[in-house]
C-alpha positions, 0 to 999 in steps of 0.5 A: 039125352040123345035124340034116338033115346026118346024113341027107343024101346024100354025093356022090363027086367023079365025081357032083359033076362030073356035077352041076356039068357039069365034069370029074372032075379039076376037081371034085377041084380044087374040093375040094382048094382048099377051094372046096367043103366036104367030108367026109373019111373016111380017104382018101375025100372026099365032098360033101354036097348042102348044100355043093354048094348053098352053092358054087352060091349063092356063085357066083351073080351079081347081076342088073343092071337098067337 
């Protein structure tokens, strides 16, 4: 665990959905399929900001130039 992860906010699936502009069920699916890393505390699943950033970076498409 990185030092800054200790202080990083944990987001719920609902908050993740709002950040990504997707449905709550799709946010849960991203977590369930392992497409976004998460922290599990008992039954609760939370997502760190750095893991959201990581997911978005992986989804970026390269800019094509002519």
